[in-house]
Each structure stands twice: as structure tokens, then as C-alpha cells.
C-alpha positions as CSV (number, residue, x, y, z in Angstrom):
1,X,39.4,-43.0,-7.6
2,X,41.4,-42.0,-4.1
3,X,45.0,-41.7,-3.2
4,X,46.2,-45.1,-1.3
5,X,47.3,-44.6,1.8
6,X,50.9,-45.6,0.2
7,X,50.8,-42.8,-2.3
8,X,50.1,-40.5,0.3
9,X,52.9,-41.8,2.6
10,X,55.1,-41.3,-0.7
11,X,53.8,-37.8,-1.5
12,X,54.8,-37.3,2.6
13,X,58.3,-38.1,2.1
14,X,58.5,-36.0,-1.2
15,X,57.2,-32.9,0.6
16,X,58.4,-33.0,3.8
17,X,56.3,-31.3,6.5
18,X,57.0,-27.5,7.4
19,X,55.4,-26.1,10.0
20,X,56.4,-22.2,9.1
21,X,55.8,-20.9,5.7
22,X,58.2,-20.6,3.3
23,X,58.8,-19.5,-0.2
24,X,58.1,-21.6,-2.9
25,X,59.3,-19.9,-6.5
26,X,55.8,-18.7,-6.7
27,X,54.3,-18.2,-3.3
28,X,54.5,-19.0,0.4
29,X,53.5,-22.8,0.9
30,X,53.5,-24.5,4.3
31,X,52.9,-27.9,6.0
32,X,52.9,-30.8,3.0
33,X,53.5,-28.3,0.1
34,X,49.8,-26.4,0.7
35,X,50.2,-23.3,-2.0
36,X,48.7,-19.9,-0.2
37,X,50.4,-19.3,2.8
38,X,51.5,-15.9,4.4
39,X,54.8,-14.6,5.4
40,X,55.6,-15.7,9.2
41,X,52.1,-17.8,9.3
42,X,52.7,-21.2,11.3
43,X,50.5,-24.0,11.8
44,X,50.7,-27.4,13.7
45,X,51.3,-30.9,12.6
46,X,47.5,-31.7,12.8
47,X,46.5,-28.8,10.6
48,X,49.3,-29.4,8.0
49,X,47.6,-32.9,7.5
50,X,44.1,-31.4,7.5
51,X,45.4,-29.0,4.7
52,X,46.9,-31.9,2.6
53,X,43.6,-33.7,3.0
54,X,41.8,-30.7,1.8
55,X,44.4,-30.1,-1.4
56,X,44.4,-33.6,-2.8
57,X,40.9,-33.5,-4.0
58,X,41.9,-31.2,-6.8
59,X,44.8,-33.0,-8.0
60,X,43.0,-36.6,-7.8
61,X,40.3,-34.8,-10.3
62,X,43.1,-33.8,-12.6
63,X,44.2,-37.5,-12.7
64,X,40.9,-38.5,-13.2
65,X,40.2,-36.3,-16.0
66,X,42.0,-39.2,-18.6
67,X,41.1,-42.1,-16.8
68,X,38.3,-42.7,-19.4
69,X,41.2,-43.1,-21.7
70,X,43.9,-45.0,-19.6
71,X,41.9,-46.7,-16.7
72,X,44.2,-45.9,-14.2
73,X,45.6,-48.9,-11.8
74,X,46.0,-47.9,-8.3
75,X,49.9,-47.4,-8.5
76,X,49.5,-45.2,-11.7
77,X,47.2,-43.4,-10.0
78,X,49.4,-42.4,-6.8
79,X,52.1,-42.0,-9.1
80,X,50.4,-39.4,-11.0
81,X,48.6,-37.5,-8.2
82,X,52.2,-37.2,-6.6
83,X,53.4,-35.7,-10.0
84,X,50.2,-33.3,-10.5
85,X,50.9,-32.0,-6.7
86,X,54.1,-31.2,-7.7
87,X,54.0,-30.0,-11.2
88,X,50.4,-28.9,-11.1
89,X,48.8,-30.8,-13.8
90,X,49.6,-33.9,-15.9
91,X,48.1,-32.6,-19.1
92,X,52.0,-32.1,-20.4
93,X,52.9,-35.6,-19.3
94,X,50.0,-37.2,-20.8
95,X,49.9,-34.8,-23.9
96,X,46.3,-34.2,-23.1
97,X,45.6,-37.9,-23.7
98,X,47.1,-38.2,-26.6
99,X,50.1,-40.3,-25.4
100,X,50.5,-44.0,-24.9
101,X,52.0,-45.5,-21.4
102,X,55.1,-46.5,-22.9
103,X,55.4,-42.9,-24.1
104,X,54.3,-41.5,-21.1
105,X,57.1,-43.4,-19.1
106,X,59.6,-42.5,-21.5
107,X,59.3,-38.2,-20.6
108,X,58.3,-39.0,-17.0
109,X,61.6,-38.2,-15.7
110,X,62.3,-35.0,-18.0
111,X,60.3,-32.8,-15.7
112,X,63.3,-32.4,-13.1
113,X,63.1,-28.3,-13.4
114,X,62.0,-25.7,-11.4
115,X,63.0,-21.7,-11.3
116,X,64.2,-22.7,-14.3
117,X,66.8,-24.9,-13.4
118,X,67.3,-29.1,-13.2
119,X,67.3,-30.1,-9.5
120,X,68.7,-33.5,-8.8
121,X,65.9,-33.5,-5.7
122,X,63.0,-33.2,-8.6
123,X,65.0,-36.0,-10.7
124,X,65.2,-38.4,-7.5
125,X,61.5,-37.6,-7.4
126,X,60.6,-38.0,-10.9
127,X,62.4,-41.5,-10.3
128,X,60.7,-43.2,-7.3
129,X,57.6,-42.2,-9.1
130,X,58.0,-43.6,-11.9
131,X,58.9,-46.7,-10.0
132,X,55.5,-46.7,-8.6
133,X,53.7,-46.0,-12.2
134,X,55.7,-49.3,-13.3
135,X,55.1,-51.2,-10.3
136,X,53.3,-54.7,-10.6
137,X,52.2,-56.7,-7.9
138,X,53.3,-59.7,-6.9
139,X,50.2,-61.3,-6.0
140,X,48.0,-60.6,-8.8
141,X,44.4,-62.4,-8.9
142,X,41.4,-62.8,-10.9
143,X,40.0,-59.7,-8.9
144,X,42.5,-57.5,-9.9
145,X,42.0,-58.2,-13.5
146,X,38.9,-56.3,-16.0
147,X,37.5,-58.7,-18.9
148,X,35.3,-57.3,-21.7
149,X,32.7,-59.0,-23.7
150,X,29.7,-59.1,-25.9
151,X,27.0,-61.6,-24.6
152,X,23.5,-61.4,-25.8
153,X,23.1,-57.4,-24.6
154,X,25.8,-54.9,-25.5
155,X,29.7,-54.9,-24.8
156,X,30.4,-54.6,-21.1
157,X,33.5,-54.5,-18.5
158,X,33.3,-57.4,-15.9
159,X,35.3,-58.4,-13.0
160,X,37.7,-61.5,-13.9
161,X,37.0,-63.2,-10.7
162,X,33.0,-62.6,-10.5
163,X,32.6,-63.4,-14.2
164,X,34.2,-66.7,-14.0
165,X,32.5,-67.7,-11.0
166,X,29.3,-67.2,-12.6
167,X,29.5,-69.2,-15.7
168,X,31.4,-71.8,-14.0
169,X,27.9,-72.4,-11.9
170,X,26.1,-71.7,-15.1
171,X,25.0,-75.1,-16.3
172,X,24.8,-76.2,-20.1
173,X,21.9,-78.2,-21.8
174,X,24.0,-81.2,-21.3
175,X,24.6,-81.0,-17.8
176,X,28.4,-79.5,-18.4
177,X,29.9,-76.4,-16.8
178,X,29.6,-73.4,-19.0
179,X,33.2,-72.4,-17.6
180,X,36.9,-71.1,-18.9
181,X,38.4,-74.1,-20.7
182,X,41.2,-72.4,-22.6
183,X,42.7,-69.1,-23.3
184,X,44.3,-68.1,-26.5
185,X,46.8,-65.3,-27.5
186,X,46.9,-63.3,-30.8
187,X,50.7,-64.2,-32.0
188,X,53.1,-61.2,-32.3
189,X,50.9,-58.8,-30.4
190,X,52.8,-55.6,-29.1
191,X,52.7,-53.7,-26.1
192,X,52.0,-51.0,-28.2
193,X,49.0,-52.9,-29.7
194,X,47.4,-53.7,-26.7
195,X,47.4,-50.1,-25.8
196,X,45.3,-49.7,-28.6
197,X,43.0,-52.9,-28.3
198,X,42.2,-51.1,-24.9
199,X,41.3,-47.6,-26.6
200,X,39.2,-49.0,-29.6
201,X,37.7,-51.5,-27.3
202,X,36.6,-48.8,-25.4
203,X,34.8,-47.3,-28.2
204,X,32.0,-49.8,-28.5
205,X,31.5,-50.7,-24.7
206,X,27.5,-49.9,-24.8
207,X,26.5,-49.1,-28.1
208,X,26.5,-52.7,-30.1
209,X,23.6,-54.4,-30.4
210,X,23.8,-58.4,-30.7
211,X,23.8,-60.3,-34.3
212,X,25.5,-62.9,-35.6
213,X,24.6,-61.9,-39.5
214,X,25.8,-58.3,-39.1
215,X,29.2,-59.1,-37.2
216,X,30.8,-56.8,-40.1
217,X,29.4,-54.0,-38.7
218,X,31.1,-53.6,-35.2
219,X,33.0,-50.5,-35.7
220,X,30.7,-49.3,-39.0
221,X,27.2,-48.6,-39.4
222,X,24.3,-50.6,-41.2
223,X,21.5,-48.7,-41.3
224,X,22.2,-46.1,-38.6
225,X,23.3,-49.1,-36.0
226,X,26.4,-51.0,-35.3
227,X,26.2,-54.6,-34.7
228,X,28.3,-57.5,-33.4
229,X,28.6,-60.6,-31.3
230,X,31.2,-61.8,-28.7
231,X,33.9,-63.0,-30.8
232,X,33.5,-60.4,-33.3
233,X,33.6,-57.3,-31.1
234,X,37.3,-58.8,-30.4
235,X,38.0,-59.9,-33.6
236,X,37.2,-56.5,-34.9
237,X,39.2,-54.7,-32.4
238,X,42.2,-56.7,-33.4
239,X,41.9,-55.4,-37.2
240,X,42.0,-51.9,-35.6
241,X,45.3,-53.0,-33.9
242,X,46.7,-53.4,-37.5
243,X,46.2,-57.0,-38.2
244,X,44.7,-58.5,-41.3
245,X,42.1,-61.2,-40.7
246,X,41.2,-63.3,-43.6
247,X,37.7,-63.8,-42.5
248,X,35.7,-62.9,-39.2
249,X,36.5,-66.2,-36.7
250,X,33.8,-67.1,-34.5
251,X,34.4,-69.1,-30.6
252,X,35.4,-72.0,-32.2
253,X,37.5,-70.5,-34.4
254,X,39.7,-68.5,-32.4
255,X,40.6,-71.6,-30.7
256,X,41.8,-73.4,-33.7
257,X,43.3,-70.7,-35.9
258,X,47.0,-70.6,-36.4
259,X,46.8,-67.0,-36.0
260,X,46.4,-67.4,-32.1
261,X,48.7,-69.5,-29.8
262,X,47.7,-71.0,-26.5
263,X,48.4,-69.4,-23.3
264,X,49.3,-72.0,-20.6
265,X,46.5,-71.5,-17.9
266,X,46.0,-73.6,-14.9
267,X,42.1,-74.0,-14.7
268,X,40.8,-75.4,-11.2
269,X,36.8,-75.5,-10.7
270,X,36.3,-72.4,-13.3
271,X,38.8,-70.0,-12.0
272,X,42.6,-69.6,-13.4
273,X,45.2,-70.2,-10.8
274,X,48.0,-68.2,-12.5
275,X,46.4,-65.4,-13.7
276,X,49.8,-63.3,-13.7
277,X,50.8,-64.7,-17.1
278,X,47.5,-63.1,-19.1
279,X,47.8,-60.1,-21.3
280,X,46.0,-57.3,-22.2
281,X,44.0,-58.8,-25.5
282,X,43.9,-62.4,-24.5
283,X,41.0,-64.4,-25.5
284,X,39.3,-66.3,-22.8
285,X,37.0,-68.9,-24.2
286,X,34.2,-70.3,-22.4
287,X,32.0,-73.6,-22.6
288,X,28.7,-73.3,-24.8
289,X,25.6,-75.3,-25.6
290,X,27.2,-77.0,-28.8
291,X,28.7,-80.4,-28.0
292,X,29.7,-80.2,-31.7
293,X,32.2,-77.9,-31.3
294,X,35.9,-78.5,-30.1
295,X,35.9,-78.7,-26.2
296,X,32.3,-77.2,-26.5
297,X,33.4,-73.6,-27.1
298,X,30.5,-71.4,-27.2
299,X,31.7,-68.0,-25.6
300,X,34.6,-65.8,-25.5
301,X,35.4,-62.7,-23.4
302,X,38.6,-60.4,-24.1
303,X,41.4,-59.3,-21.1
304,X,40.9,-55.6,-20.9
305,X,43.1,-54.2,-17.9
306,X,45.7,-55.7,-16.2
307,X,46.8,-53.7,-13.6
308,X,50.6,-52.6,-12.6
309,X,51.7,-54.6,-15.9
310,X,55.2,-53.9,-16.5
311,X,55.6,-52.2,-19.8
312,X,57.7,-53.4,-22.6
313,X,59.2,-49.9,-23.4
314,X,61.4,-48.1,-22.8
315,X,64.2,-50.3,-23.7
316,X,67.7,-51.0,-25.4
317,X,67.7,-52.3,-28.7
318,X,70.7,-53.4,-30.8
319,X,71.1,-53.7,-34.6
320,X,74.6,-55.2,-35.7
321,X,76.5,-53.1,-33.9
322,X,74.7,-50.2,-33.5
323,X,72.7,-49.1,-30.2
324,X,69.2,-47.5,-30.5
325,X,66.7,-46.6,-27.2
326,X,63.0,-47.6,-28.4
327,X,60.6,-45.2,-26.5
328,X,57.5,-47.2,-28.3
329,X,56.5,-49.9,-30.6
330,X,58.5,-48.6,-33.9
331,X,59.2,-45.5,-32.4
332,X,63.2,-44.6,-31.4
333,X,64.5,-41.8,-29.6
334,X,66.1,-38.8,-31.7
335,X,68.5,-36.0,-30.4
336,X,69.5,-35.5,-26.8
337,X,68.1,-37.7,-24.0
338,X,68.7,-38.5,-20.5
339,X,68.6,-42.2,-19.5
340,X,68.8,-44.0,-16.2
341,X,71.3,-47.0,-16.1
342,X,69.2,-50.2,-15.7
343,X,70.8,-51.5,-12.8
344,X,71.3,-48.4,-10.8
345,X,68.5,-45.9,-11.5
346,X,69.8,-43.0,-9.8
347,X,72.7,-42.3,-12.0
348,X,71.7,-41.2,-15.2
349,X,73.5,-40.2,-18.5
350,X,73.2,-37.8,-21.2
351,X,73.0,-39.8,-24.9
352,X,72.7,-38.5,-28.6
353,X,70.7,-40.1,-31.2
354,X,71.0,-39.2,-34.5
355,X,68.1,-38.8,-37.0
356,X,67.5,-42.8,-37.7
357,X,67.9,-43.2,-34.0
358,X,71.2,-44.3,-33.7
359,X,73.5,-43.7,-30.4
360,X,76.8,-41.9,-31.5
361,X,79.7,-42.7,-29.6
362,X,83.3,-41.5,-29.5
363,X,83.7,-37.6,-31.4
364,X,80.6,-36.3,-33.1
365,X,79.4,-32.6,-33.7
366,X,76.1,-31.4,-32.6
367,X,74.9,-27.7,-33.7
368,X,78.3,-26.9,-34.8
369,X,79.9,-28.1,-31.2
370,X,82.1,-30.9,-30.5
371,X,81.0,-33.8,-28.1
372,X,82.8,-37.0,-27.0
373,X,80.6,-40.3,-25.9
374,X,81.6,-43.5,-24.6
375,X,83.1,-45.9,-27.0
376,X,82.8,-49.1,-25.6
377,X,81.7,-51.1,-22.3
378,X,78.9,-50.9,-19.8
379,X,78.6,-47.2,-20.3
380,X,79.0,-47.0,-24.2
381,X,77.5,-44.0,-25.6
382,X,77.5,-42.1,-22.3
383,X,78.4,-38.2,-22.4
384,X,81.9,-37.2,-21.1
385,X,82.3,-33.5,-19.7
386,X,85.8,-31.9,-18.9
387,X,86.3,-30.8,-15.3
388,X,88.1,-27.6,-16.8
389,X,91.6,-28.7,-16.2
390,X,91.7,-31.3,-19.7
391,X,90.7,-34.1,-17.9
392,X,87.5,-35.7,-18.5
393,X,84.8,-38.2,-16.7
394,X,81.5,-39.6,-17.4
395,X,79.0,-37.0,-17.3
396,X,76.0,-37.8,-14.5
397,X,73.0,-36.1,-14.2
């Protein structure tokens, strides 16, 4: 995966082009932040472009190191390369691959220090990078979406457009197109669980042996081997996300089960014309060869990855009269945290959350020190500070 031109342009804007070597905390830099320059060195604009071209692959490799875990979209990749180019690594941001996307997003803007100081310029850069990371295309197409499932061979990833096209052009024994006929969504599936779905399904890609008789052995071995079929590969993955199924559903069972709801897709000539409404984990049901089944359903694939999906978290959550800042499913912020305003992300304020996750307001004590936070209104909870004369104002970061 390579940085797109949009990503390169963003990185150039952040770095700026300096044609004379300058001191950059740990050493001399030149051009678009190229490290290792010599004092007094000068270059041309063309040389700066060439240095950037030479530098990018090493940072791209550091981001790609975690691609097997996250399967980065282009926007996510570009944002991470910019972050990595500035920080030197994304290992801390992703916690060596242990963080969910929601946790990465929640932590992103905290990385705004250089030379031991918080810098406003870096804060603005982090915000812009985060906007790119969470950006979703308004022109979502089937070609952007990856699906996964299990046919007569082992599980595999497939491009949605290509697969829907090939299925529609395949004809059942009664002359009916084997195209998509319905999409079903497991009820109450959270964003965090969709991330788990992706991670868990990835572990069975390429290893399972097709078997309708041994469908229980998708994630556990039977005589040294793993087994599943198209429906059980997804059903057992849902169970890994924390759902309790009374039985292993087949494809028609997914269509009929009250555990699922119908996604209102528009289908034309075997293609979904409104793919932007799909979510990771959705079950795509296709026509098979058995005319006795409802809609003649005989096969299922699951949505595996949708690029640039805007995350559900972090977000503010109110319970009664109390506010919480939820950074992931079931996980609230604790202690001090800097949070940007929703309508004006350039305005960032300090907030404090107690050990239950509740945002504190008015006067409160932390480590034997008194603090005051906005008691009500649009900036409720935002910290105040004194200007030295006794007057106080909301503390902008």
C-alpha cells in the first residue's frame, strides 16, 4: 500500500519545505522534514521532492506492519503515514496492534508534544490527521467493500462488486440467477463487536475445510483439523463477538431468525445500488439450488471491511444528569482528558472524569489541588483557569 497523492499533499502542508538545514530538536533537517541534514546545507525544491520520495517507504512500512490486524483503508493509511513521519512510529498509537480503532481515535490528539512541550501546531496537525483517518467517502461503491465467506473451498476475502457480478451471472439448476436476494443484520451489534468480527474472521481465512456435518468445529479442532461451511463460519464468528446462539443457523435460518433484521438494500441486476448503508458483519444472502427454501436462499457471505467508516466512538453519553465520555463500547474516559468541541474541533478543553467515568463540574479536588469546571451550558465540564488577577476563563488548549 502506498501513500496517495492526497496524503502526500497533506504531509507537505504539515512539514513545509525548507531548503536550508534547520535544527529540529534532535538534529538537523531539511526539505520536507528530512532528517540527517548537515549544518549550513542547502538544496533545491527538486531535491526536497526526491528526499521525500526516498523517505516515505520506510514510514509506509511501519504502518503496513499492522495492516494484517486492521486492514487499513487508504484514508487511514495516509493519516497514519503523516503521523508516523512526524513521530517516527505508530507503535505507541496502536499499542503494538492491541488497540481497537475507537481507542486509537480517542488517543490520537494526545500526541502533541515535541521537546517536552505541548505544541499548538502539533495539536492542529493531529486534528487534521484524525479528520482524514475517520473520513468516509461520499461515493461509496461495491468495489470499495471487501466481503468474506466460505464456499466449497476455504474461507477467503472477495471484492464485493466482482463477487456479486459473478454470482448473478451463475445460473441455478432451475434457471434462476444465483444473485443476492437479501441482506440480514445481527441485532444490537456494536462497533466494537464489528471490530472483533473482523479480527476473529481473519483467523480462519485459508484454514477451514468445508463440511456441513462438522460445523461446530470452526474455531476448535476435530481430530487435528478445522471445519465449517458458509453459514457457520459467520455464525461462529458472531459467537466470538459475545452473542449466544441457541443453534448453528444455516443460510435460510439467518433469513428467518428473529436474531437478525433485514437491511433495506436496493438490488438491481445482482448489484446493491445503495452499499453505503451496509455495515461490517452484515450477512449477504444468495440464491442457491434448493427451490424449497425461502427465496431459494442457498449461500451467504459476510461484509468484512468497509473503507472510511465513521466510528461510533468516542462520543459523549448522558445518563440522568451526569455526562460520560465513551471511548469504546463499555469503556469510559477516566482522569484528565483533552476533548475537542464537536462543532469547532480547533477548540480543545480539559475535562476531568472520576473513577466511575463521570465528568466533574463546579469545584473539585484532584491530588490535593482545587479545580473549577463549567457547571452548566454548552461547555459544561470544561476547565477554568485564573489569569493571575483572580479573574477566570474557560481553559482552551
